[in-house]
Steps between C-alpha positions, in 0.01 A plus 500: 500500500629840407504773758478866399741745657356797685630756256387317191173690468683833520759377259227413242345841546840667431550296194161599360577856580835482320328348188239778500779762531702346212196477275405858565850618425493317170162654418621844582817464283296367204252781523779753530666368183189444301289787634585754231443246224153409651417868527587555134274217391211643704567848354485356146171340580361824640624698195333261262163530683 
């Protein structure tokens, strides 16, 4: 039978928090790099309407 350590629940929570932080950093970087291009596409759509 496997016994869980006392700090295992906190450790799992920290791992989930780190994953969320890393994903959010990636999203922010992608939006920062592609933001102007996406804005140009929307501007072209608005201009044609």
